[in-house]
C-alpha positions as CSV (number, residue, x, y, z in Angstrom):
1,M,-26.7,53.1,-53.5
2,T,-28.2,55.3,-50.3
3,T,-29.9,58.6,-51.7
4,I,-30.0,61.4,-49.4
5,Q,-32.9,64.1,-50.7
6,L,-32.0,67.4,-49.8
7,S,-34.5,70.4,-49.3
8,D,-33.8,73.1,-51.0
9,A,-32.8,74.7,-47.6
10,Q,-30.4,72.0,-47.2
11,S,-29.0,72.5,-50.4
12,V,-28.4,76.2,-49.8
13,I,-26.5,75.9,-46.6
14,L,-24.7,72.8,-47.7
15,S,-23.4,74.3,-50.9
16,T,-22.6,77.7,-49.2
17,A,-20.7,75.9,-46.5
18,C,-18.7,73.9,-49.2
19,A,-17.6,77.1,-51.3
20,R,-16.0,78.4,-47.9
21,D,-12.4,77.6,-47.8
22,D,-12.8,76.5,-44.2
23,G,-16.2,74.8,-44.8
24,A,-18.3,76.5,-42.3
25,V,-21.9,76.2,-42.0
26,F,-22.1,79.6,-40.2
27,P,-23.0,82.3,-40.4
28,V,-25.9,81.1,-42.7
29,T,-26.2,83.6,-45.5
30,T,-30.1,81.9,-46.4
31,S,-33.0,83.8,-44.8
32,L,-34.1,81.2,-42.6
33,K,-36.1,82.4,-39.7
34,G,-36.1,80.8,-36.0
35,G,-35.6,77.2,-35.5
36,A,-35.7,76.1,-39.4
37,V,-31.8,76.8,-39.3
38,G,-31.6,74.5,-36.3
39,N,-33.5,71.8,-38.0
40,V,-31.7,72.0,-41.1
41,C,-28.7,71.3,-39.5
42,K,-30.1,68.5,-37.2
43,S,-31.0,66.3,-40.6
44,L,-27.5,67.5,-42.6
45,L,-25.9,65.8,-39.0
46,K,-27.9,62.9,-39.2
47,H,-27.1,62.4,-42.6
48,G,-23.1,62.9,-41.5
49,L,-22.7,66.1,-44.2
50,I,-21.8,68.5,-41.3
51,E,-19.8,67.8,-38.5
52,E,-19.1,69.4,-35.0
53,V,-15.9,71.2,-34.4
54,T,-14.5,73.7,-32.1
55,A,-14.9,77.1,-33.1
56,T,-12.0,79.5,-33.2
57,D,-14.4,82.4,-34.3
58,L,-16.9,83.5,-31.7
59,N,-19.5,84.5,-34.7
60,T,-19.6,81.1,-35.7
61,V,-20.3,79.6,-32.2
62,R,-23.9,77.0,-32.5
63,R,-23.3,75.8,-29.1
64,H,-21.4,75.5,-26.0
65,D,-19.8,72.6,-24.8
66,E,-18.2,72.0,-21.4
67,D,-15.3,69.8,-22.7
68,R,-14.6,71.2,-25.6
69,G,-15.8,74.8,-25.5
70,P,-17.5,76.7,-28.2
71,I,-18.5,74.5,-31.0
72,T,-19.5,75.1,-34.7
73,L,-20.3,73.0,-37.6
74,R,-18.5,72.6,-40.8
75,A,-19.5,70.2,-43.9
76,T,-17.6,66.9,-44.0
77,P,-15.8,65.2,-47.1
78,L,-19.1,63.3,-47.8
79,A,-20.7,67.0,-48.4
80,Y,-18.2,67.7,-50.9
81,S,-18.5,64.2,-52.8
82,T,-22.3,64.4,-52.6
83,L,-22.7,67.7,-54.0
84,G,-20.0,66.9,-56.7
85,I,-17.3,69.4,-55.6
86,T,-13.8,68.2,-56.1
87,D,-10.7,69.9,-55.9
88,E,-7.5,68.2,-57.2
89,Q,-5.4,70.8,-55.5
90,D,-6.5,70.1,-52.1
91,D,-6.4,66.6,-50.6
92,T,-9.0,66.9,-47.9
93,R,-11.7,66.8,-50.4
94,P,-12.7,63.1,-51.9
95,A,-11.8,62.8,-55.7
96,E,-14.1,59.4,-55.7
97,T,-17.4,59.1,-56.7
98,P,-19.9,59.4,-53.7
99,D,-21.7,56.9,-51.5
100,A,-24.8,58.6,-51.8
101,A,-26.4,60.6,-54.4
102,V,-28.3,64.1,-53.4
103,Q,-31.4,64.4,-54.4
104,R,-34.3,67.5,-53.9
105,R,-37.5,66.3,-53.0
106,K,-39.8,64.9,-56.1
107,G,-43.3,65.8,-56.4
108,T,-44.1,68.4,-54.3
109,K,-46.0,71.3,-54.3
110,Q,-43.0,73.5,-53.9
111,E,-41.0,71.9,-56.9
112,A,-44.0,72.1,-59.0
113,V,-44.6,75.9,-58.5
114,I,-40.4,76.9,-58.7
115,E,-40.7,74.7,-61.9
116,M,-43.7,77.0,-63.3
117,L,-42.1,80.2,-62.3
118,R,-38.6,79.3,-64.1
119,A,-40.4,78.1,-67.2
120,E,-40.3,80.4,-70.3
121,G,-43.2,82.9,-69.5
122,G,-43.5,81.9,-66.0
123,A,-46.9,81.7,-64.6
124,T,-49.9,83.8,-63.2
125,I,-51.7,83.5,-59.9
126,D,-54.2,81.4,-61.7
127,D,-51.7,78.9,-62.9
128,I,-50.2,78.2,-59.3
129,V,-53.8,77.8,-58.1
130,A,-54.8,75.6,-60.5
131,I,-52.0,73.3,-60.0
132,T,-51.7,73.1,-56.3
133,Q,-55.4,73.6,-55.5
134,W,-54.6,76.7,-53.0
135,A,-56.1,79.9,-52.7
136,P,-55.1,82.9,-54.2
137,H,-53.5,84.6,-51.4
138,T,-51.9,81.4,-50.6
139,A,-50.1,81.3,-53.7
140,R,-49.0,85.1,-53.4
141,G,-48.3,84.0,-49.5
142,F,-45.6,81.1,-50.4
143,M,-44.2,83.1,-52.8
144,S,-43.5,85.9,-50.4
145,G,-42.7,83.6,-47.3
146,A,-40.9,80.2,-48.4
147,L,-40.0,81.4,-52.1
148,K,-38.3,84.8,-51.2
149,K,-37.8,84.9,-47.4
150,K,-36.5,81.4,-47.1
151,L,-35.0,80.4,-49.7
152,G,-34.1,83.5,-50.8
153,L,-35.1,83.9,-54.4
154,T,-35.5,86.7,-56.8
155,I,-39.3,86.5,-57.9
156,T,-40.2,89.6,-60.4
157,S,-43.5,90.2,-61.7
158,E,-45.1,92.2,-64.6
159,K,-47.8,92.8,-66.0
160,V,-48.7,91.2,-69.3
161,E,-51.7,92.6,-71.6
162,G,-54.0,90.0,-72.2
163,R,-52.5,87.2,-69.5
164,G,-52.3,89.4,-66.3
165,R,-49.4,89.3,-63.9
166,I,-47.1,87.5,-64.9
167,Y,-44.4,85.9,-62.2
168,T,-40.9,84.8,-62.6
169,I,-38.0,83.7,-60.9
170,R,-34.9,85.5,-61.9
171,D,-31.7,83.4,-61.8
């Protein structure tokens, strides 16, 4: 069985597309900037999880093709099955088990920080620095940039006596 490893951004974009009635990738609801959306979509196309189709809504156009006209992206049946989404009423979504399992990358610093922030009691900047070996300003920037802006996670903080400022991810 082939394993497809998806980043958090890929998972969010693919899950959002699969939740829509038409399976449309656009408009992208994550706060990815610049070429990041294009890179995520290229990877999903490569794995066959999304496909190019003729756009009917001009607000969802990804590119223009000389022969086919406006082109957009939508989730493929493989995307629904790999995410475990099946709908017995809808014959366009496969009900069988997927050929490829979806996993997030394991062992990354991003994953470690997210686990720490989701754990009971959260994490301090010092906790994050100890695990990642980053400078404190890098840890704060990572939470602000990668976690809040790019992945759209809600991070809260509160000052706890005897421990300092505690950061947590609120689901």
